[in-house]
C-alpha positions as a Markdown table, in Angstrom:
| # | Residue | x | y | z |
|---|---|---|---|---|
| 1 | Unk | 81.5 | 88.2 | 70.4 |
| 2 | Unk | 83.5 | 88.3 | 67.2 |
| 3 | Unk | 86.2 | 90.9 | 66.8 |
| 4 | Unk | 84.5 | 92.2 | 63.7 |
| 5 | Unk | 81.3 | 92.8 | 65.7 |
| 6 | Unk | 83.2 | 94.6 | 68.4 |
| 7 | Unk | 85.0 | 96.8 | 65.9 |
| 8 | Unk | 81.7 | 97.7 | 64.2 |
| 9 | Unk | 80.1 | 98.6 | 67.6 |
| 10 | Unk | 83.1 | 100.8 | 68.5 |
| 11 | Unk | 83.0 | 102.6 | 65.2 |
| 12 | Unk | 79.4 | 103.6 | 65.6 |
| 13 | Unk | 79.3 | 104.8 | 69.2 |
| 14 | Unk | 80.5 | 104.4 | 72.7 |
| 15 | Unk | 80.7 | 100.8 | 73.8 |
| 16 | Unk | 79.5 | 99.4 | 77.1 |
| 17 | Unk | 80.3 | 95.8 | 77.9 |
| 18 | Unk | 78.7 | 94.2 | 80.9 |
| 19 | Unk | 79.8 | 90.8 | 82.2 |
| 20 | Unk | 77.4 | 89.4 | 84.7 |
| 21 | Unk | 77.7 | 86.3 | 86.9 |
| 22 | Unk | 75.5 | 84.7 | 89.5 |
| 23 | Unk | 76.2 | 85.1 | 93.2 |
| 24 | Unk | 77.3 | 81.7 | 94.5 |
| 25 | Unk | 77.0 | 80.7 | 98.0 |
| 26 | Unk | 80.8 | 80.7 | 98.6 |
| 27 | Unk | 81.5 | 83.8 | 100.8 |
| 28 | Unk | 84.8 | 85.6 | 100.1 |
| 29 | Unk | 85.0 | 84.6 | 96.4 |
| 30 | Unk | 86.8 | 87.5 | 94.6 |
| 31 | Unk | 84.9 | 89.0 | 91.6 |
| 32 | Unk | 87.7 | 88.1 | 89.2 |
| 33 | Unk | 87.7 | 84.5 | 90.4 |
| 34 | Unk | 84.2 | 83.8 | 89.1 |
| 35 | Unk | 84.3 | 81.1 | 86.5 |
| 36 | Unk | 81.4 | 81.9 | 84.1 |
| 37 | Unk | 80.0 | 85.2 | 82.8 |
| 38 | Unk | 77.1 | 86.3 | 80.6 |
| 39 | Unk | 78.2 | 89.1 | 78.2 |
| 40 | Unk | 76.2 | 92.1 | 77.1 |
| 41 | Unk | 77.3 | 94.7 | 74.6 |
| 42 | Unk | 75.4 | 98.0 | 74.6 |
| 43 | Unk | 72.5 | 96.3 | 76.3 |
| 44 | Unk | 72.3 | 93.2 | 73.9 |
| 45 | Unk | 73.2 | 89.7 | 75.1 |
| 46 | Unk | 76.2 | 88.6 | 73.1 |
| 47 | Unk | 77.1 | 85.3 | 74.7 |
| 48 | Unk | 79.2 | 83.9 | 77.5 |
| 49 | Unk | 82.7 | 84.3 | 78.8 |
| 50 | Unk | 84.7 | 81.8 | 80.8 |
| 51 | Unk | 87.6 | 82.5 | 83.1 |
| 52 | Unk | 90.8 | 81.2 | 81.8 |
| 53 | Unk | 92.4 | 81.2 | 85.2 |
| 54 | Unk | 96.0 | 80.3 | 85.8 |
| 55 | Unk | 99.2 | 81.7 | 84.5 |
| 56 | Unk | 99.9 | 83.2 | 81.1 |
| 57 | Unk | 100.6 | 80.7 | 78.3 |
| 58 | Unk | 103.6 | 81.1 | 76.0 |
| 59 | Unk | 101.2 | 82.6 | 73.4 |
| 60 | Unk | 100.0 | 85.1 | 76.0 |
| 61 | Unk | 103.5 | 86.2 | 76.7 |
| 62 | Unk | 104.2 | 86.6 | 73.0 |
| 63 | Unk | 101.3 | 89.0 | 72.7 |
| 64 | Unk | 102.2 | 91.0 | 75.8 |
| 65 | Unk | 105.8 | 91.3 | 74.6 |
| 66 | Unk | 104.7 | 92.4 | 71.2 |
| 67 | Unk | 102.5 | 95.2 | 72.5 |
| 68 | Unk | 104.7 | 96.2 | 75.4 |
| 69 | Unk | 106.1 | 99.3 | 73.6 |
| 70 | Unk | 102.6 | 100.5 | 72.7 |
| 71 | Unk | 101.1 | 103.0 | 75.2 |
| 72 | Unk | 97.8 | 103.6 | 73.4 |
| 73 | Unk | 96.2 | 102.6 | 70.2 |
| 74 | Unk | 95.0 | 99.7 | 68.2 |
| 75 | Unk | 96.5 | 97.4 | 65.6 |
| 76 | Unk | 96.9 | 93.9 | 64.3 |
| 77 | Unk | 99.5 | 91.4 | 65.4 |
| 78 | Unk | 100.5 | 89.2 | 62.5 |
| 79 | Unk | 100.3 | 85.4 | 62.7 |
| 80 | Unk | 103.0 | 83.7 | 64.8 |
| 81 | Unk | 104.7 | 82.3 | 61.8 |
| 82 | Unk | 105.0 | 85.8 | 60.3 |
| 83 | Unk | 106.4 | 87.2 | 63.5 |
| 84 | Unk | 109.0 | 84.4 | 63.5 |
| 85 | Unk | 109.9 | 85.2 | 59.9 |
| 86 | Unk | 110.5 | 88.8 | 60.7 |
| 87 | Unk | 112.2 | 88.2 | 64.1 |
| 88 | Unk | 114.5 | 85.4 | 62.8 |
| 89 | Unk | 112.6 | 82.4 | 63.9 |
| 90 | Unk | 113.1 | 80.2 | 67.0 |
| 91 | Unk | 109.6 | 79.9 | 68.4 |
| 92 | Unk | 107.7 | 78.1 | 65.6 |
| 93 | Unk | 107.0 | 74.4 | 65.4 |
| 94 | Unk | 104.9 | 75.0 | 62.3 |
| 95 | Unk | 101.8 | 76.1 | 64.1 |
| 96 | Unk | 100.3 | 79.3 | 62.7 |
| 97 | Unk | 97.9 | 81.3 | 64.8 |
| 98 | Unk | 95.6 | 83.8 | 63.1 |
| 99 | Unk | 95.9 | 87.6 | 63.2 |
| 100 | Unk | 95.1 | 89.2 | 66.5 |
| 101 | Unk | 93.5 | 92.6 | 66.8 |
| 102 | Unk | 94.6 | 94.5 | 69.9 |
| 103 | Unk | 93.6 | 97.7 | 71.6 |
| 104 | Unk | 95.6 | 99.3 | 74.3 |
| 105 | Unk | 94.8 | 102.3 | 76.4 |
| 106 | Unk | 94.6 | 103.8 | 79.9 |
| 107 | Unk | 91.7 | 102.4 | 82.0 |
| 108 | Unk | 90.3 | 103.9 | 85.2 |
| 109 | Unk | 89.1 | 101.3 | 87.7 |
| 110 | Unk | 86.1 | 102.0 | 89.9 |
| 111 | Unk | 85.1 | 99.6 | 92.7 |
| 112 | Unk | 81.5 | 99.9 | 93.5 |
| 113 | Unk | 81.3 | 97.0 | 96.0 |
| 114 | Unk | 82.6 | 93.5 | 96.3 |
| 115 | Unk | 80.0 | 92.5 | 93.7 |
| 116 | Unk | 80.7 | 95.3 | 91.1 |
| 117 | Unk | 83.7 | 96.9 | 89.4 |
| 118 | Unk | 83.9 | 99.1 | 86.3 |
| 119 | Unk | 86.8 | 99.9 | 84.0 |
| 120 | Unk | 86.6 | 103.0 | 81.8 |
| 121 | Unk | 89.0 | 103.4 | 78.9 |
| 122 | Unk | 89.9 | 107.1 | 78.9 |
| 123 | Unk | 90.4 | 109.1 | 75.8 |
| 124 | Unk | 94.1 | 110.1 | 75.6 |
| 125 | Unk | 93.3 | 113.7 | 74.4 |
| 126 | Unk | 91.1 | 114.3 | 77.5 |
| 127 | Unk | 88.1 | 115.2 | 75.3 |
| 128 | Unk | 84.8 | 113.7 | 76.3 |
| 129 | Unk | 84.2 | 110.6 | 78.4 |
| 130 | Unk | 85.3 | 107.0 | 78.1 |
| 131 | Unk | 85.1 | 105.3 | 74.7 |
| 132 | Unk | 84.8 | 101.9 | 76.2 |
| 133 | Unk | 83.3 | 100.9 | 79.5 |
| 134 | Unk | 83.5 | 97.4 | 81.0 |
| 135 | Unk | 81.3 | 96.4 | 83.9 |
| 136 | Unk | 81.7 | 93.3 | 86.1 |
| 137 | Unk | 78.6 | 92.6 | 88.0 |
| 138 | Unk | 77.7 | 89.7 | 90.4 |
| 139 | Unk | 73.9 | 89.5 | 90.6 |
């Protein structure tokens, strides 16, 4: 799902994302360790997701460090080259990644069973319910 599509969905209503995977015959596999997911947004099939697994990359750490001071909100992280220009360089290598849209908030986790979990992004002003819900389902 493109970021533009997700932003459009979020501007019009509450967003519910469901990630479904098939039950495999390997007992004890944790839900987050499933490798392939089918994605639905507000009931419409949007595509697939694949687990990245493993540790954070250098690029992942850069994003996490950039948003570490943000407690809630959304914004755009400029391309890596632009961050280096502002921060005094040192990371570069000439590769420029595109802008990255981020959203950060407080999520409540609800475990339904070993085959289902939900994450609800709670509105910081305590009015209404969650603006974004993410469901992980093993079917």
